DRENSEKE-486096 format. One record per residue (C-alpha): x, y, z. Coordinates in Angstrom, 1 decimal, always signed. Each point is the difference from the previous one (the first is absolute). Example, Ala and Ser with C-alpha at 12.3 -4.5 7.8 and 13.67 -1.06 7.14 Angstrom:
BEGIN
(site (+12.3, -4.5, +7.8))
(site (+1.4, +3.4, -0.7))
END
This chain:
BEGIN
(site (-14.8, -34.5, +39.9))
(site (-1.6, -1.5, +3.2))
(site (+1.9, +2.0, +2.7))
(site (+1.8, +3.4, -0.6))
(site (+3.8, +0.0, +0.7))
(site (+1.5, +1.6, +2.9))
(site (+0.9, +2.8, -2.4))
(site (-3.4, +0.3, -1.6))
(site (+0.3, -1.6, -3.2))
(site (-3.1, -2.1, -1.1))
(site (+0.8, -0.9, -3.8))
(site (+3.1, -1.2, -2.3))
(site (+0.7, +0.9, -3.3))
(site (+2.0, -3.0, -1.6))
(site (+2.1, +0.4, -3.1))
(site (+1.2, -3.5, -1.5))
(site (+2.4, +0.1, -3.1))
(site (-1.9, -2.1, -2.6))
(site (+3.4, -1.8, -1.2))
(site (+2.1, +0.0, +3.1))
(site (-2.8, -0.1, +2.8))
(site (+2.1, +2.4, +2.0))
(site (-2.1, +1.5, +2.6))
(site (-0.4, +3.5, +1.6))
(site (-2.7, +0.9, +2.4))
(site (-1.3, +3.4, +1.2))
(site (-2.1, +0.4, +3.0))
(site (-3.0, +2.3, +0.0))
(site (-2.3, +1.7, +2.4))
(site (-2.7, +0.5, -2.6))
(site (-0.6, -0.9, -3.5))
(site (+0.6, +3.3, -1.5))
(site (+3.6, -0.4, +0.8))
(site (+0.5, -2.5, -2.8))
(site (+0.8, +3.0, -2.3))
(site (+3.0, +0.8, +2.0))
(site (+1.1, -3.5, +0.3))
(site (-0.1, -0.4, -3.7))
(site (+1.9, +3.0, -0.7))
(site (+2.8, -1.0, +2.4))
(site (+0.2, -3.5, -1.2))
(site (+0.5, +1.4, -3.8))
(site (+2.8, +2.3, +1.1))
(site (+1.8, -2.6, +1.7))
(site (-0.6, -2.9, -2.2))
(site (+1.1, +1.9, -2.9))
(site (+3.0, +1.2, +1.7))
(site (+1.2, -3.4, +1.1))
(site (-0.6, -1.8, -3.0))
(site (+0.5, +2.9, -2.7))
(site (-3.5, -1.4, -1.6))
(site (-3.3, +1.4, -0.3))
(site (-3.3, -1.4, +1.0))
(site (-1.9, -1.3, -3.1))
(site (-3.3, -1.0, +1.5))
(site (-1.7, -0.1, +3.3))
(site (-2.3, -3.0, +0.7))
(site (-2.6, +0.3, +2.7))
(site (-3.6, -0.8, +0.8))
(site (-3.1, +2.4, +0.1))
(site (+0.6, +1.4, +3.2))
(site (-0.9, +3.6, +0.6))
(site (+3.6, +0.9, +1.0))
(site (+1.0, -1.2, -3.5))
(site (-2.6, +1.4, -2.2))
(site (+0.0, +3.6, +1.4))
(site (+0.1, +2.9, -2.3))
(site (+3.3, +1.3, +1.4))
(site (+1.7, -3.5, -0.4))
(site (-1.1, -0.4, -3.9))
(site (+1.1, +3.7, -0.5))
(site (+3.4, -0.8, +1.6))
(site (+0.4, -3.2, -2.2))
(site (-0.9, +1.6, -3.1))
(site (+2.4, +2.7, +0.7))
(site (+2.9, -2.7, +0.5))
(site (-1.2, -2.0, -3.4))
(site (-0.7, -3.2, +2.4))
(site (-2.6, -2.3, -1.0))
(site (-2.6, -0.8, +2.7))
(site (-1.4, -3.6, -0.4))
(site (-3.1, -0.7, +2.2))
(site (-1.4, -3.5, +0.9))
(site (-3.6, -0.7, -0.4))
(site (-2.2, +0.2, +3.1))
(site (+0.1, -3.1, +2.2))
(site (+3.1, -1.5, -2.1))
(site (+2.9, +0.4, +2.1))
(site (+1.6, -2.9, -1.7))
(site (+0.7, +2.6, -2.8))
(site (+2.6, +1.4, +2.2))
(site (+1.1, -3.2, +1.5))
(site (+3.6, +0.8, +0.8))
(site (-1.0, +3.1, +2.3))
(site (-2.7, -2.1, +1.5))
(site (+2.0, -3.1, +0.6))
(site (+2.7, +2.2, +1.5))
(site (-2.4, +1.7, +2.2))
(site (-0.9, -3.4, +1.5))
(site (+3.4, -1.2, +0.4))
(site (+1.4, +2.9, +1.7))
(site (-2.6, +0.4, +2.6))
(site (-0.2, -3.7, +0.9))
(site (+4.0, +0.5, +0.7))
(site (-0.9, +3.1, +1.9))
(site (-2.9, -1.6, +2.1))
(site (+2.1, -3.3, +0.7))
(site (+2.8, +2.3, +1.5))
(site (-2.4, +1.9, +2.0))
(site (-1.8, -2.7, +1.6))
(site (+3.2, -1.9, +0.5))
(site (+1.4, +2.9, +1.9))
(site (-3.6, +0.5, +1.7))
(site (+0.3, +3.9, -1.0))
(site (-3.4, +2.1, -0.4))
(site (-1.4, +0.8, -3.3))
(site (+1.2, +3.7, +0.5))
(site (+3.4, -1.4, -1.2))
(site (-1.2, -1.1, -3.5))
(site (+1.9, +2.5, -1.7))
(site (+3.4, -1.1, +1.4))
(site (-0.9, -3.7, -0.6))
(site (-0.9, +0.6, -3.7))
(site (+3.0, +2.4, -0.6))
(site (+2.4, -2.7, +1.7))
(site (-1.7, -2.9, -2.3))
(site (+0.4, +2.3, -3.0))
(site (+3.8, +0.6, +0.8))
(site (+0.7, -3.7, +0.4))
(site (-2.1, -0.8, -2.9))
(site (+2.0, +2.1, -2.4))
(site (+3.1, -1.7, +1.3))
(site (-0.9, -3.3, +0.0))
(site (+1.0, -2.5, -3.2))
(site (-2.7, -0.8, -2.5))
(site (-0.1, -3.3, -1.9))
(site (-1.4, +1.9, -3.1))
(site (+2.8, +2.0, -0.2))
(site (+2.6, -2.8, +0.6))
(site (+0.4, +0.7, +3.8))
(site (+0.8, +3.5, -0.6))
(site (-1.5, +2.8, +2.3))
(site (-2.2, +2.7, -1.2))
(site (+2.2, +2.7, +1.5))
(site (+3.0, -1.4, -2.0))
(site (-1.7, +0.2, -3.0))
(site (-1.7, +3.3, +0.6))
(site (+3.4, +1.4, +1.2))
(site (+1.7, -1.1, -3.3))
(site (+2.2, -3.1, +1.9))
(site (+0.5, +1.3, +3.4))
(site (-0.2, -3.1, +2.3))
(site (-1.8, +0.9, +3.3))
(site (+1.5, -0.8, +3.4))
(site (-2.6, -1.6, +2.3))
(site (+2.4, -0.7, +2.8))
(site (-1.9, +2.6, +2.1))
(site (-3.6, -1.9, -0.3))
(site (-1.5, -0.6, +3.6))
(site (-3.0, -1.6, +1.2))
(site (-2.9, +2.2, -0.2))
(site (-1.3, +0.9, +3.3))
(site (+2.9, -1.5, +2.2))
(site (+1.5, +1.8, +3.1))
(site (+2.7, +2.4, -0.7))
(site (+2.4, +1.9, +2.2))
(site (+0.6, +3.4, -1.3))
(site (+3.4, +1.8, +0.9))
(site (-0.6, +3.3, +1.9))
(site (+2.6, +2.6, -1.2))
(site (+1.9, +1.6, +2.8))
(site (-1.3, +3.5, -0.9))
(site (-3.5, -1.2, +0.8))
(site (+0.3, -1.7, +3.4))
(site (+1.3, +1.0, +3.3))
(site (+2.6, -1.5, +2.0))
(site (-2.1, -2.8, +1.7))
(site (-2.6, -0.3, -3.0))
(site (+0.4, -3.6, -1.8))
(site (+1.9, -0.3, -3.1))
(site (-2.7, -2.0, -1.8))
(site (-3.8, +0.2, -0.2))
(site (-2.4, -2.8, -1.0))
(site (-2.1, +0.4, -3.2))
(site (-1.6, -2.0, -2.9))
(site (+1.3, -0.3, -3.4))
(site (-2.9, +1.1, -2.5))
(site (+2.1, +0.3, -3.1))
(site (+3.0, +1.7, -2.0))
(site (+0.3, +3.9, -0.6))
(site (+0.0, +0.7, -4.0))
(site (+2.9, +1.7, -1.2))
(site (+2.2, -0.9, +3.3))
(site (+2.0, -2.7, +1.5))
(site (-2.1, -0.2, +3.0))
(site (-3.2, -1.5, +1.7))
(site (-3.4, +1.2, +1.1))
(site (-0.7, -0.7, +3.6))
(site (-3.0, +0.5, +2.1))
(site (+0.6, +1.2, +3.5))
(site (-3.0, -0.9, +2.3))
(site (+1.1, +2.4, +2.5))
(site (-0.2, +3.0, -1.8))
(site (-2.5, -1.5, -2.8))
(site (+2.2, +1.1, -2.6))
(site (+2.0, -1.0, -3.1))
(site (+4.0, -0.1, +0.5))
(site (+2.3, -0.2, -2.7))
(site (+3.6, -1.5, +0.7))
(site (+2.5, -2.3, -1.3))
(site (+1.8, -0.8, +3.3))
(site (-2.4, -2.8, +0.8))
(site (+0.1, -3.5, +1.7))
(site (-2.7, -2.5, -0.8))
(site (-1.5, -2.9, +1.8))
(site (-1.9, -1.9, -2.7))
(site (-1.7, -2.3, +2.2))
(site (-1.6, +2.4, +2.4))
(site (-2.9, +2.1, -1.2))
(site (-1.1, +2.7, +2.6))
(site (-3.6, +0.6, -1.4))
(site (-0.7, -3.8, +0.2))
(site (+0.9, +0.0, +3.6))
(site (-2.2, +2.8, +0.9))
(site (-2.8, -1.6, -1.8))
(site (+0.3, -3.2, +1.7))
(site (+0.1, +1.8, +3.5))
(site (-3.2, +1.7, -1.0))
(site (-1.6, -3.1, -0.7))
(site (+1.0, -1.9, +3.1))
(site (-1.0, +3.1, +2.1))
(site (-3.6, -0.1, -1.8))
(site (-0.2, -3.8, +0.5))
(site (+1.0, +0.5, +3.6))
(site (-3.0, +2.4, +0.6))
(site (-2.3, -2.0, -1.7))
(site (+0.7, -2.9, +2.5))
(site (-0.3, +2.2, +2.9))
(site (-3.5, +1.1, -1.1))
(site (-1.2, -3.2, -1.0))
(site (+0.7, -2.5, +2.9))
(site (+0.5, -3.7, -1.0))
(site (-3.2, -1.9, +0.1))
(site (-0.3, -2.9, +2.8))
(site (-1.2, -3.2, -1.2))
(site (-2.1, -1.9, +2.4))
(site (+1.4, -3.4, +0.6))
(site (-2.6, -2.8, +0.6))
(site (-0.1, -1.5, +3.6))
(site (-1.1, -3.7, +0.8))
(site (-2.2, +0.2, +2.9))
(site (+0.2, -3.4, +0.8))
(site (+3.3, +0.6, +1.9))
(site (-0.5, +3.5, +1.3))
(site (-1.0, +0.6, +3.6))
(site (-3.0, +1.9, +1.2))
(site (+0.8, +3.6, +0.1))
(site (-1.1, +0.2, +3.9))
(site (+2.5, -2.9, +1.1))
(site (+3.7, +0.6, +0.6))
(site (+2.5, -2.4, +0.2))
(site (+1.9, +0.6, +3.1))
(site (+3.7, +0.9, -0.2))
(site (+3.0, -1.0, +2.2))
(site (-0.2, +3.7, +1.6))
(site (-3.6, -0.4, +0.7))
(site (+0.8, -3.3, +1.8))
(site (+2.8, +1.5, +2.0))
(site (-2.3, +2.9, +1.4))
(site (-2.6, -2.8, +1.3))
(site (+2.8, -2.0, +1.6))
(site (+1.0, +3.5, +1.7))
(site (-3.7, +0.7, +1.1))
(site (-0.6, -3.7, +1.5))
(site (+3.1, +0.6, +2.2))
(site (-0.8, +3.2, +1.3))
(site (-3.6, -1.1, +0.8))
(site (+1.8, -2.9, +2.1))
(site (+1.7, +2.7, +2.1))
(site (-2.3, +1.0, +2.9))
(site (-0.6, +3.8, +0.2))
(site (+1.2, +1.6, +3.5))
(site (-2.5, +1.3, +2.4))
(site (+0.8, +3.5, +0.7))
(site (-1.6, +1.5, +3.5))
END
C-alpha cells in the first residue's frame, strides 16, 4: 500500500466467495502473515456456513506459493488454482473486487479529506457497506442476507464517513466541570459490536462508542486542510509583493518637473508678506 496505516498495516488479504461474492479482508503488517489470515478465515467461514472450502484461487504471488501454504492446503484437501503470469483476468472476480472496494475507499477518504494513514478504516467501512448493499444479480438481495441464511441487515446506523461526531463522555470518565461530549471524526464501524469507530484528534487515538451524535454536513479534516491552504497562500502573498505595472503618461499635457503651480495657500502667504512690507519698521534708539 502507498502509505502505512496508523497501526502499521501495509498489506491486505482479501477472501471473496466465488458464488456469493461475500468478502472478508484481513490487514497484514508483512506478507508472511497471510498464512495466519488464511487459517483464521477457514475456521470462521466453515463455522458460519457449515461448508468446507474446496478450492483457493490466487495468482503466483510469493505469499500464495510458499511451501508452508502448499503443505497447509494439501493437509486440508483444498485445491490451489493459480493464474498464469501476467493474466489477472483468470482471477477476474477478485481483481474486479479489489478495484471496486479501493475506488470506494479512496472516494470516501478524499471526500472527508482524511490522510492516507486512514486507508484501512476506509477499506473496512467500504467493505462493511458493500456486504450490506443490494445486488441486482442476486435479485436485489444483500450478500450478508444470503451468507447468513436469510437475515436482513439493519442499515439505519449508517452515517457519512469522515463527518463530525460528538461522543458522549461517561460520567465516570469526566470531572464535574468537564464537557459532557468531545468532538471526533467518524472512521467506521466496529466489527461484532453495535458501535462506531471514531478518531479523536486531541489524543490521536481511536475511540469506540455507541452514544454519538453526528453532523453529516461538517467535516473537521476538510476544515483543517482549508485553513492550512489559506495560511500557505497568505504567506506566499507576503513574500511575493504585487508587481506594479507602469502606466504610460501623456507628456504633452504634463507640466515640467521644475515648475510648480501655485496653490491657494501659497497665494495667501504672498499677500501677508506684501502687507507686512508696507508697515514701516520702528526706529529703536
